[in-house]
C-alpha positions as CSV (number, residue, x, y, z in Angstrom):
1,X,102.9,110.5,113.4
2,X,104.4,113.1,111.2
3,X,106.0,111.9,107.9
4,X,109.6,111.4,108.7
5,X,110.8,111.9,105.1
6,X,109.2,115.4,105.1
7,X,111.4,116.4,108.0
8,X,114.6,116.0,105.9
9,X,116.2,118.9,104.1
10,X,114.3,120.3,101.1
11,X,117.1,119.4,98.7
12,X,116.7,115.7,99.7
13,X,112.9,115.9,99.2
14,X,113.3,117.6,95.8
15,X,116.0,115.3,94.6
16,X,113.9,112.3,95.5
17,X,110.8,113.4,93.7
18,X,112.8,114.7,90.7
19,X,114.4,111.2,90.4
20,X,111.3,109.1,90.8
21,X,109.1,111.3,88.6
22,X,111.7,111.4,85.8
23,X,112.3,107.6,86.0
24,X,108.6,106.9,85.9
25,X,108.3,109.0,82.8
26,X,111.2,107.6,80.8
27,X,111.7,104.0,82.1
28,X,108.8,102.0,80.5
29,X,110.1,98.7,81.7
30,X,107.0,96.9,83.3
31,X,108.9,95.9,86.4
32,X,110.2,99.4,87.1
33,X,106.8,100.9,86.4
34,X,105.1,98.3,88.7
35,X,107.5,99.2,91.5
36,X,106.9,102.9,91.0
37,X,103.1,102.6,91.0
38,X,103.0,100.4,94.1
39,X,105.5,102.7,96.0
40,X,103.7,105.9,95.0
41,X,100.3,104.4,95.8
42,X,101.4,103.3,99.3
43,X,103.1,106.6,100.1
44,X,100.1,108.6,98.9
45,X,97.8,106.7,101.2
46,X,100.3,107.1,104.1
47,X,100.4,110.9,103.5
48,X,96.7,111.6,102.6
49,X,94.8,108.7,104.2
50,X,91.2,108.1,103.1
51,X,91.3,111.1,100.7
52,X,94.0,109.4,98.7
53,X,92.1,106.1,98.6
54,X,89.0,107.9,97.3
55,X,91.0,109.8,94.7
56,X,92.9,106.7,93.5
57,X,89.8,104.5,93.2
58,X,87.3,107.1,91.8
59,X,89.6,109.1,89.5
60,X,93.0,107.6,88.9
61,X,91.9,104.0,88.3
62,X,89.3,104.9,85.7
63,X,91.9,107.2,84.0
64,X,94.3,104.3,83.7
65,X,91.6,102.1,82.2
66,X,90.6,104.8,79.7
67,X,94.2,105.4,78.6
68,X,94.7,101.6,78.3
69,X,91.6,101.2,76.1
70,X,92.1,104.3,73.9
71,X,95.6,103.6,72.8
72,X,94.8,100.4,70.8
73,X,92.0,102.2,69.0
74,X,94.4,104.9,67.6
75,X,97.7,103.2,67.7
76,X,97.8,100.3,65.2
77,X,101.5,99.6,65.2
78,X,102.7,96.1,66.0
79,X,102.9,92.8,64.1
80,X,100.7,90.7,66.3
81,X,97.2,91.4,65.0
82,X,94.5,90.0,67.4
83,X,91.3,91.3,65.6
84,X,89.9,94.1,63.6
85,X,87.7,96.9,64.8
86,X,86.0,98.9,62.0
87,X,88.7,97.7,59.5
88,X,91.5,98.9,61.9
89,X,93.8,96.2,63.3
90,X,94.0,95.8,67.1
91,X,97.5,94.6,67.9
92,X,99.0,92.9,71.0
93,X,101.8,95.4,71.1
94,X,99.4,98.4,71.1
95,X,97.4,96.9,74.0
96,X,100.5,96.2,76.0
97,X,101.8,99.7,75.4
98,X,98.4,101.2,76.3
99,X,98.6,99.4,79.7
100,X,102.1,100.6,80.2
101,X,101.1,104.2,79.3
102,X,98.3,103.9,81.9
103,X,100.7,102.7,84.5
104,X,103.1,105.6,83.7
105,X,100.2,108.1,83.9
106,X,99.2,106.7,87.3
107,X,102.8,106.7,88.7
108,X,103.4,110.3,87.7
109,X,100.1,111.5,89.1
110,X,100.6,109.6,92.4
111,X,104.2,110.9,92.8
112,X,103.0,114.5,92.2
113,X,100.3,114.1,94.8
114,X,103.0,113.0,97.3
115,X,105.2,115.9,96.1
116,X,102.4,118.4,96.9
117,X,102.1,117.0,100.4
118,X,105.8,117.0,101.2
119,X,107.3,119.9,99.2
120,X,105.5,122.8,100.8
121,X,105.8,126.3,99.4
122,X,108.3,127.4,102.0
123,X,110.6,124.5,100.9
124,X,110.3,125.4,97.3
125,X,111.1,129.1,97.9
126,X,114.0,128.1,100.1
127,X,115.5,126.1,97.2
128,X,114.8,128.5,94.3
129,X,114.1,131.8,95.9
130,X,117.5,133.2,95.3
131,X,118.0,131.7,91.8
132,X,114.6,132.5,90.3
133,X,112.8,134.6,93.0
134,X,109.8,135.7,90.8
135,X,109.1,132.3,89.3
136,X,109.5,130.4,92.6
137,X,107.0,132.8,94.2
138,X,104.5,132.3,91.4
139,X,104.9,128.6,91.4
140,X,104.5,128.3,95.2
141,X,101.4,130.5,95.0
142,X,99.9,128.3,92.2
143,X,100.5,125.2,94.3
144,X,98.6,126.6,97.2
145,X,96.0,128.4,95.2
146,X,93.6,125.4,94.5
147,X,93.1,124.3,98.2
148,X,92.9,128.0,99.2
149,X,90.4,128.7,96.4
150,X,88.2,125.7,97.5
151,X,88.2,126.9,101.1
152,X,87.3,130.5,100.2
153,X,84.6,129.6,97.8
154,X,83.0,127.4,100.5
155,X,83.0,130.4,102.9
156,X,81.4,132.7,100.2
157,X,78.8,130.1,99.3
158,X,77.8,129.7,103.0
159,X,77.6,133.4,103.4
160,X,75.4,133.7,100.3
161,X,73.2,130.9,101.6
162,X,72.4,132.8,104.8
163,X,70.8,135.6,102.7
164,X,69.1,133.2,100.3
165,X,71.4,133.6,97.4
166,X,73.0,130.2,97.1
167,X,72.9,128.0,94.0
168,X,70.4,125.8,95.8
169,X,67.8,128.7,96.2
170,X,65.3,129.8,93.7
171,X,64.4,128.8,90.1
172,X,66.9,127.5,87.6
173,X,67.6,131.0,86.2
174,X,68.0,132.4,89.7
175,X,70.3,129.6,90.7
176,X,72.5,130.4,87.7
177,X,72.5,134.1,88.7
178,X,73.5,133.2,92.2
179,X,76.3,131.0,90.9
180,X,77.6,133.8,88.7
181,X,77.5,136.2,91.7
182,X,79.5,133.7,93.9
183,X,82.1,133.3,91.1
184,X,82.3,137.1,90.6
185,X,83.0,137.5,94.4
186,X,85.5,134.7,94.2
187,X,87.5,136.2,91.3
188,X,87.5,139.6,93.0
189,X,88.9,138.1,96.2
190,X,91.5,136.1,94.3
191,X,92.7,139.3,92.4
192,X,92.8,141.3,95.6
193,X,94.7,138.6,97.4
194,X,97.3,138.3,94.7
195,X,97.9,142.1,94.8
196,X,98.2,142.1,98.6
197,X,100.7,139.2,98.4
198,X,102.8,141.0,95.8
199,X,102.8,144.2,97.7
200,X,103.7,142.4,100.9
201,X,106.6,140.5,99.3
202,X,107.9,143.8,97.6
203,X,107.8,145.7,100.9
204,X,110.0,142.9,102.4
205,X,112.6,143.3,99.7
206,X,111.9,139.8,98.2
207,X,114.2,139.2,95.2
208,X,116.5,142.1,95.9
209,X,120.2,141.4,95.6
210,X,122.0,140.8,98.9
211,X,118.7,140.2,100.8
212,X,119.0,137.8,103.7
213,X,116.2,135.6,104.9
214,X,115.5,133.4,107.9
215,X,115.4,129.7,107.4
216,X,114.6,126.8,109.7
217,X,116.2,124.3,107.3
218,X,119.7,123.0,108.3
219,X,121.7,120.4,106.4
220,X,123.0,118.0,109.1
221,X,124.7,114.6,109.2
222,X,121.4,112.8,108.8
223,X,120.6,114.6,105.6
224,X,124.2,114.0,104.3
225,X,123.9,110.2,104.9
226,X,120.5,109.9,103.1
227,X,121.8,112.1,100.3
228,X,124.8,109.8,99.7
229,X,122.6,106.7,99.7
230,X,120.1,108.2,97.3
231,X,122.8,109.4,95.0
232,X,124.3,106.0,94.9
233,X,121.0,104.4,94.0
234,X,120.3,107.0,91.3
235,X,123.8,106.6,89.8
236,X,123.4,102.8,89.8
237,X,120.0,103.0,88.1
238,X,121.3,105.4,85.5
239,X,124.3,103.1,84.9
240,X,121.8,100.3,84.2
241,X,119.9,102.6,81.8
242,X,123.1,103.4,80.0
243,X,123.8,99.7,79.5
244,X,120.3,99.1,78.3
245,X,119.0,97.1,81.3
246,X,116.1,99.4,82.0
247,X,114.7,99.6,78.4
248,X,112.1,97.6,76.5
249,X,111.0,97.7,72.9
250,X,107.2,97.6,72.2
251,X,107.1,98.2,68.4
252,X,107.0,96.6,65.9
253,X,107.3,93.6,68.3
254,X,107.9,93.3,72.1
255,X,111.5,92.7,72.9
256,X,112.9,92.8,76.4
257,X,116.4,92.5,77.6
258,X,117.2,89.2,79.2
259,X,116.8,89.3,83.0
260,X,120.3,88.9,84.6
261,X,121.7,89.3,88.1
262,X,122.7,92.8,87.2
263,X,119.2,93.8,86.1
264,X,117.7,92.2,89.3
265,X,120.1,94.3,91.3
266,X,118.9,97.4,89.4
267,X,115.3,96.5,90.2
268,X,116.2,96.1,93.8
269,X,118.0,99.4,94.0
270,X,115.0,101.1,92.3
271,X,112.6,99.5,94.8
272,X,114.8,100.8,97.7
273,X,114.8,104.3,96.2
274,X,111.1,104.4,95.6
275,X,110.2,102.9,99.0
276,X,112.8,104.9,100.9
277,X,110.2,107.4,102.4
278,X,108.1,104.5,103.6
279,X,111.1,102.7,105.0
280,X,112.1,105.8,106.9
281,X,108.6,106.2,108.3
282,X,108.4,102.5,109.4
283,X,111.9,102.7,110.9
284,X,110.9,105.8,112.9
285,X,107.6,104.2,114.0
286,X,109.3,101.1,115.2
287,X,111.9,103.2,117.1
288,X,109.1,105.2,118.7
289,X,107.2,102.1,119.8
290,X,110.4,100.6,121.2
291,X,111.0,103.8,123.3
292,X,107.4,103.7,124.5
293,X,107.8,100.1,125.6
294,X,110.6,101.2,127.9
295,X,108.5,103.8,129.7
């Protein structure tokens, strides 16, 4: 089934990702980071399937481990010294902070992967096309450039392979020459494509004052309800941050605010916010199965 959250209005999608990415970057509380990583990991698998599992295990997990290991080697702050490595103290605080930094890195990368799957270029242009038309067009082109580049370079490589000029043909020097040839063709194609896109958008009056444009996005009662719910969650979480419930001190010693009923309520609201796309998808799937059972 299609992702239900992606069918909501673009302002809902953008507001959600702006909130969860910002919170993941600035709230270093281990509970909040854990919620963010689990929610982003689950949603990325739901959106991208096996490709997300492969990326998370082969690239993201090693990246987390490397960040967690590197931080104690360069950051020697903290009062709890565990051992010395080449006369440099390895502290408990730096190890814990390294793990937290790795979790933050994973959460942000995962949320951005979900963002790329949900916030398509047409949605981004719809939101910012009238405010910053040139920048929004460039940004949307950059987002779609990588997958388009990969597909085109595969086409060029297969075409060169048919005439015996692929990187797998010939000696080492000839292979290098074939690779340079493929890259040259690819760069030429990319430049020509960008010029054609710019000319096409200019001929359509993109960015001109008073220009109207067709849009399939309509802000209905369903979007209004979700917007109010998300705004309430975000406001509640920000209130907790203002009162110091979402913060933790790592240096010179680890100090965490006492867990109270209010902080648990903040954790619960944050979990509902992060898992809201998955909750919507599960709700829609259960509704669909219920309708199918009546047929």
